[in-house]
C-alpha positions in Angstrom: 0.1 0.1 0.2 1.5 3.4 -1.1 -0.8 6.4 -0.2 0.8 9.8 -1.0 -0.2 13.0 0.8 -0.7 15.9 -1.0 0.2 18.8 1.1 -2.0 22.4 0.4 0.0 25.6 1.5 -1.2 26.5 4.5 -0.9 22.7 6.1 1.5 22.7 9.0 4.4 20.1 9.4 2.4 18.6 12.6 -0.2 17.5 10.5 2.1 16.0 7.6 3.8 14.2 10.6 0.4 12.6 12.0 -0.8 11.2 8.8 2.4 10.1 8.0 2.4 8.0 11.6 -0.7 6.4 11.3 0.4 5.3 7.5 4.0 4.2 8.5 2.5 2.6 11.5 0.7 0.5 9.4 3.4 -0.7 7.2 1.9 1.4 4.4 4.6 3.4 2.5 3.8 7.4 2.7 5.3 10.4 1.0 4.8 13.8 1.4 4.1 16.0 -1.9 3.5 19.5 -2.2 0.4 20.5 -4.1 2.0 21.8 -7.0 4.4 19.0 -7.5 2.6 16.2 -7.3 2.5 14.6 -10.7 5.6 13.0 -10.8 5.1 11.1 -7.4 1.5 9.1 -7.9 3.0 6.6 -10.0 2.1 3.5 -8.2 -0.1 5.0 -5.5 -3.0 3.6 -3.5 -4.6 6.5 -2.3 -4.1 10.2 -2.3 -5.0 12.1 0.7 -5.6 15.8 0.3 -4.4 17.8 3.2 -6.0 21.5 2.7 -9.0 23.3 1.6 -11.0 22.5 -1.5 -8.4 23.9 -3.8 -5.8 21.2 -2.5 -8.6 18.5 -3.5 -9.2 19.9 -7.1 -5.7 19.9 -7.6 -5.5 16.0 -6.3 -8.4 15.3 -8.2 -6.9 15.9 -11.0 -3.8 13.9 -10.4 -5.8 11.5 -10.0 -8.0 10.8 -12.2 -5.4 9.8 -15.1 -4.3 7.0 -12.8 -7.9 6.0 -11.3 -6.7 6.7 -7.6 -8.8 7.3 -5.2 -8.5 10.4 -3.1 -9.5 11.0 0.4 -9.9 14.8 1.5 -9.0 16.5 4.3 -10.2 19.6 5.9 -7.5 21.5 7.1 -9.1 25.2 5.8 -12.7 27.3 6.5 -15.3 25.2 4.4 -14.1 22.4 3.0 -17.0 21.6 0.9 -15.7 19.0 -0.9 -13.2 16.8 2.2 -14.7 14.0 3.8 -13.1 14.4 7.0 -12.1 17.0 9.3 -8.8 17.9 10.8 -9.4 16.9 14.4 -10.6 13.2 12.7 -7.5 12.7 10.8 -6.0 9.7 12.5 -9.9 8.1 12.4 -10.6 8.6 8.9 -6.9 6.9 7.8 -7.6 3.9 10.2 -11.1 3.5 8.8 -9.7 3.5 5.1 -6.9 1.1 6.1 -9.5 -1.1 7.7 -11.6 -1.1 4.8 -14.2 0.3 6.3 -15.4 2.7 3.4 -17.7 3.3 0.0 -16.6 5.2 -2.9 -18.2 7.8 -4.6 -17.9 8.6 -8.6 -17.6 12.3 -9.6 -17.8 13.1 -13.3 -14.9 15.1 -14.3 -14.6 17.6 -17.1 -12.5 17.6 -19.9 -11.6 20.8 -21.8 -10.0 21.4 -25.3 -9.0 24.6 -26.6 -9.7 24.8 -30.1 -8.4 26.9 -33.0 -11.0 26.2 -36.2 -10.1 22.5 -36.0 -7.1 22.5 -34.1 -6.5 21.7 -30.5 -4.5 24.0 -28.7 -4.6 22.4 -25.7 -6.1 19.9 -23.3 -6.8 19.9 -19.5 -9.1 18.6 -17.0 -11.4 19.5 -13.6 -13.4 18.4 -11.8 -15.5 21.9 -10.5 -16.0 24.2 -13.8 -14.6 26.0 -16.8 -14.7 29.8 -16.8 -14.6 31.5 -19.8 -15.1 35.3 -19.4 -14.1 38.4 -20.6 -10.3 39.8 -20.8 -8.6 43.0 -22.0 -10.5 45.7 -23.6 -13.5 43.4 -23.9 -16.5 44.9 -22.1 -18.8 41.8 -22.5 -18.6 38.7 -24.7 -20.5 37.1 -27.7 -20.3 33.5 -27.0 -21.8 31.2 -29.8 -23.4 28.2 -27.3 -23.5 24.5 -29.8 -24.2 21.3 -27.5 -23.7 17.9 -29.2 -23.3 20.0 -32.8 -26.6 21.5 -32.2 -26.6 25.4 -32.0 -28.4 26.4 -28.9 -28.2 30.4 -29.5 -25.9 33.3 -29.2 -25.7 35.2 -25.9 -24.0 38.5 -24.6 -22.7 37.8 -21.2 -19.5 38.7 -19.0 -19.1 35.3 -19.9 -20.3 31.7 -19.0 -19.5 28.7 -16.8 -19.9 25.4 -17.6 -20.1 23.1 -14.6 -20.1 19.8 -13.3 -22.6 18.4 -10.6 -19.7 18.7 -8.2 -18.9 22.4 -9.3 -22.7 23.2 -9.3 -22.1 24.4 -5.6 -19.1 26.6 -6.2 -18.7 29.5 -8.8 -22.0 28.4 -10.7 -23.8 28.6 -7.3 -22.7 31.9 -6.8 -23.0 32.8 -10.7 -27.0 32.0 -10.3 -26.4 28.3 -11.0 -29.2 25.2 -9.7 -27.5 22.5 -7.4 -27.6 19.1 -8.8 -26.7 16.4 -6.7 -22.5 15.2 -7.0 -23.0 11.9 -8.5 -25.1 13.0 -11.5 -23.1 13.2 -14.8 -24.8 16.2 -16.1 -23.8 18.9 -17.0 -24.8 23.0 -16.3 -24.5 26.1 -18.3 -24.6 29.2 -16.3 -24.6 32.8 -18.1 -22.6 35.4 -16.3 -24.5 38.3 -15.9 -25.9 38.4 -19.5 -27.2 40.7 -21.3 -30.8 39.9 -22.2 -33.0 38.7 -19.1 -34.3 35.5 -20.8 -30.9 34.0 -20.6 -30.8 31.3 -17.7 -28.9 28.3 -17.0 -29.2 25.0 -18.7 -28.8 21.4 -17.5 -27.5 18.8 -20.0 -28.0 15.4 -20.5 -24.8 12.8 -19.7 -22.7 12.2 -23.2 -23.1 15.9 -24.6 -20.3 18.0 -25.4 -21.0 22.0 -24.7 -18.9 24.2 -27.4 -18.4 28.1 -26.2 -17.3 30.2 -29.0 -16.3 33.6 -28.8 -17.8 35.6 -31.4 -16.5 39.2 -29.8 -13.6 38.9 -27.6 -10.8 38.8 -26.5 -11.7 36.3 -23.5 -10.1 33.9 -20.9 -10.4 30.8 -19.7 -9.8 29.5 -16.5 -10.4 25.6 -15.2 -11.1 25.4 -11.5 -10.4 28.8 -10.6 -6.4 28.4 -11.6 -4.6 31.5 -11.0 -3.3 31.4 -14.4 -5.7 32.0 -17.3 -5.2 30.7 -20.9 -6.2 33.2 -23.3 -9.1 32.6 -25.9 -9.2 34.6 -29.1 -12.1 36.2 -31.3 -12.7 32.8 -33.2 -11.3 30.6 -31.1 -14.0 27.5 -29.3 -13.9 26.1 -25.7 -15.2 22.4 -25.9 -16.4 21.0 -22.7 -17.5 17.3 -22.1 -17.0 14.5 -19.5 -14.0 13.1 -19.0 -14.2 8.7 -19.9 -12.9 8.1 -16.2 -15.0 9.1 -12.8 -13.0 11.0 -9.9 -13.2 8.3 -7.4 -13.9 9.6 -3.6 -13.7 7.8 -0.4 -16.4 8.5 1.8 -17.4 7.4 4.9 -20.6 8.8 5.8 -23.4 7.8 3.8 -24.9 9.5 0.7 -27.7 11.4 2.0 -24.9 13.5 4.2 -24.9 15.6 1.0 -27.8 17.5 2.3 -26.8 17.6 5.8 -23.7 19.4 4.5 -25.4 21.8 1.9 -27.0 23.3 5.1 -24.0 22.8 7.6 -21.5 24.2 4.8 -23.3 26.4 2.8 -26.7 27.2 5.2 -28.9 25.9 2.4 -32.3 25.7 4.4 -31.6 27.9 7.0 -34.5 30.7 7.9 -32.6 34.0 8.0 -34.4 34.9 11.4 -33.9 32.5 13.8 -36.8 31.0 14.8 -38.2 31.7 18.2 
């Protein structure tokens, strides 16, 4: 058993040492890797444990999916909506996994391709969303939306988000999108501040590619809130679909705990005025 502990920027050494000690006490091979240096360390790994917040979990997901490695998220941040274990329960969570007392929850991943005409300029994957938004001197974007080869329409907006069910509770939600159950394979398109009030989010069934062509730009593309965006020129397109592999997330809680998490982490359904 080989476990890779992916360390986020704010993870204290004492927490990392605790995680390594549990794994090594159970005769597992354990390595510590910084979040930005993990690509070369996941070969022959049986589990990736992310030590940080949701950003570190997203980085772990991108490393794990191509190699079909399950991910266990340990929350050391503030929100930790994607993670499964809080820092005080670190040792207990690792023990549960090593004892086989867990379930695997599969999450849809995005496959994103940047196109110039018929030529692919780059590929990337993400768990939450891809954002195409105005950049430079562009005050508003004009995007041509195509789904599965069918023209859906043209929108004028600050940009658009294509999100997975996992990403529906992140930036897409803040931009007015719907909440999807996390195990769904649907994709949601959320326009950002559209010029026309009739333009609203759309949920698309699994298996369809959504293409955003920049008719009037320029634009910038970001996947999972990446710090460095990718320039998208007028005439370029961003094609978004589901990755061939799903992310395997280690869970100890039952599936219905998602709704408890909505209330606990996001305050969904709580009254604005406390009940008397």
